[in-house]
C-alpha positions in Angstrom: 146.7 -1.3 -6.0 143.4 -2.3 -7.6 140.3 -2.0 -5.5 138.4 -5.2 -5.2 135.6 -4.3 -2.8 133.7 -1.2 -1.7 132.0 -0.6 1.7 129.3 2.0 1.1 127.7 4.1 3.9 124.5 6.0 3.3 122.0 7.8 5.4 118.7 6.1 4.4 117.2 3.0 2.8 116.1 4.7 -0.5 119.7 5.6 -1.3 120.8 2.1 -0.3 118.3 0.6 -2.8 119.3 3.0 -5.6 123.0 2.3 -5.2 122.5 -1.5 -5.0 121.0 -1.2 -8.5 123.3 1.4 -10.0 126.7 0.4 -8.6 127.2 -2.8 -10.6 127.2 -0.7 -13.9 130.3 1.2 -12.9 132.3 -1.0 -10.5 133.7 -3.2 -13.2 133.0 -6.5 -11.4 134.1 -5.3 -7.9 132.1 -6.5 -5.0 130.3 -4.0 -2.7 128.0 -3.8 0.4 125.7 -0.9 1.2 124.9 0.0 4.8 122.0 2.4 5.5 121.5 4.5 8.7 118.3 6.1 9.9 119.0 9.6 8.7 121.9 12.0 8.2 122.4 12.8 11.9 122.5 9.2 12.9 125.1 8.5 10.2 127.2 11.5 11.2 127.0 10.6 14.9 128.0 7.0 14.4 130.5 7.6 11.6 133.6 8.1 13.9 133.1 4.8 15.7 132.4 3.0 12.4 135.6 4.3 10.8 137.6 3.6 13.9 136.6 0.0 13.4 137.5 0.0 9.8 141.0 1.4 10.6 141.8 -1.7 12.6 141.1 -4.2 9.8 140.4 -2.6 6.4 142.3 -4.5 3.7 144.5 -2.4 1.5 142.5 -3.3 -1.6 139.2 -2.2 -0.1 137.7 1.3 -0.3 135.0 3.1 1.7 132.4 5.3 0.1 130.3 7.8 2.2 127.3 9.4 0.6 125.3 12.1 2.4 122.5 14.4 1.3 123.2 18.1 1.4 119.6 19.0 2.4 119.9 22.6 3.6 123.6 22.4 4.6 126.5 24.2 2.9 127.9 21.5 0.6 131.6 22.5 1.3 131.1 22.6 5.0 129.3 19.3 5.1 132.0 17.6 3.0 134.7 19.2 5.3 132.8 17.8 8.4 132.8 14.3 7.0 136.4 14.5 5.9 137.4 15.7 9.4 135.8 12.7 10.9 137.6 10.5 8.4 141.0 12.1 9.3 140.3 11.8 13.0 139.8 8.1 12.5 143.2 7.8 10.9 142.0 7.1 7.4 142.9 8.9 4.2 140.8 10.7 1.6 141.6 12.2 -1.8 141.9 15.6 -0.2 144.0 14.4 2.6 145.7 11.1 1.8 147.3 9.1 4.7 150.9 8.3 3.8 149.9 8.4 0.2 146.9 6.1 0.7 143.3 6.9 0.0 140.9 4.8 2.1 137.6 6.8 1.8 135.7 8.6 -0.9 133.2 11.2 0.4 130.4 12.5 -1.8 127.5 14.9 -1.2 124.2 14.3 -3.0 122.9 17.7 -4.0 120.3 18.2 -2.6 118.8 14.7 -2.1 118.5 11.4 -4.0 115.4 12.8 -5.8 117.7 15.3 -7.6 119.1 12.3 -9.4 115.6 11.4 -10.6 115.0 14.9 -12.0 118.4 14.5 -13.7 117.2 11.4 -15.6 113.5 12.1 -16.2 113.4 9.4 -18.9 114.0 6.8 -16.2 111.1 8.3 -14.2 108.8 8.2 -17.2 109.8 4.6 -17.9 108.9 3.6 -14.3 105.7 5.8 -14.2 104.4 6.1 -17.7 101.7 8.7 -16.9 104.2 11.5 -16.2 104.9 13.9 -19.1 108.2 13.5 -21.0 109.8 16.5 -19.3 109.4 17.9 -15.7 108.4 21.4 -15.1 111.0 23.9 -16.3 111.8 25.0 -12.8 113.3 21.5 -12.2 115.5 21.5 -15.3 118.6 22.0 -13.1 118.3 19.2 -10.6 121.0 20.2 -8.2 119.6 23.8 -7.9 116.0 22.9 -6.8 115.1 25.0 -3.8 112.7 24.1 -1.0 113.2 20.4 -0.7 113.9 18.1 -3.7 111.9 15.2 -2.5 108.9 17.4 -1.8 109.2 18.8 -5.4 109.4 15.3 -6.8 106.4 14.2 -4.8 104.4 17.2 -6.1 105.4 16.5 -9.7 104.4 12.8 -9.3 101.1 13.6 -7.6 100.1 15.9 -10.5 100.0 12.7 -12.6 98.2 10.5 -10.1 101.1 8.8 -8.4 101.9 8.8 -4.6 98.6 10.4 -3.7 99.1 9.3 -0.1 102.7 10.6 0.0 106.0 9.7 -1.7 107.2 6.2 -0.9 110.9 6.7 -1.3 112.1 3.1 -1.2 109.4 2.0 -3.8 110.4 4.9 -6.0 114.1 4.0 -5.8 113.4 0.3 -6.7 111.2 1.3 -9.7 113.2 4.2 -11.1 116.9 3.3 -10.8 116.8 0.2 -13.0 116.0 2.6 -15.9 118.7 5.1 -15.1 121.7 5.6 -17.3 124.9 6.8 -15.7 126.0 8.7 -18.8 122.9 10.8 -19.3 122.1 12.2 -15.8 121.9 16.0 -15.6 122.7 16.1 -11.9 126.3 17.3 -11.4 126.5 15.5 -8.0 125.4 12.3 -9.7 128.1 12.6 -12.4 130.8 13.5 -9.8 130.1 10.4 -7.9 129.9 7.9 -10.7 132.8 9.4 -12.7 135.0 8.9 -9.6 133.8 5.3 -9.0 134.3 4.5 -12.7 137.8 6.0 -12.7 138.9 4.1 -9.6 137.3 0.8 -10.8 139.3 1.0 -14.1 142.6 1.1 -12.2 
């Protein structure tokens, strides 16, 4: 069964803006809608009720995507927490399909959306030309940045005169993601998400 539409649940507006720009390049003409919550805890608290609602009407050719930031959580435990909520709602995932059916894809952004920016620094430089061609060497492995990825991104940008008053996450997403290329990002979590979406959308 080919998927014709995606319902995408994310924890904040900056991720919503990023995915609205990035998803058309991999969904092969499929439609989608992105819904942002006010933080991870709100998303996790409301996810059960949301999925219960989907269970009652979700068409067989629709798919749900849930994207959460790892932050300081254990990636495997966080993914397990989300998948447990999905299973309790009576929906299937790739790990635990329901009667052979997969309704939900769960992905963890390691550590935050800003890791994807470090993974495609050429896109950052295209949006903000005063930054140097490469970030500091300690940021070369974007999914392994310690101490807060958005804080590290803010510091790197402020060194070049941007976001002096603090990182404006939505503005950054709107400016950077149009320049991002899904095939060159060095973030493994980015690649895992978009490879999965591309694979499903080719079916």
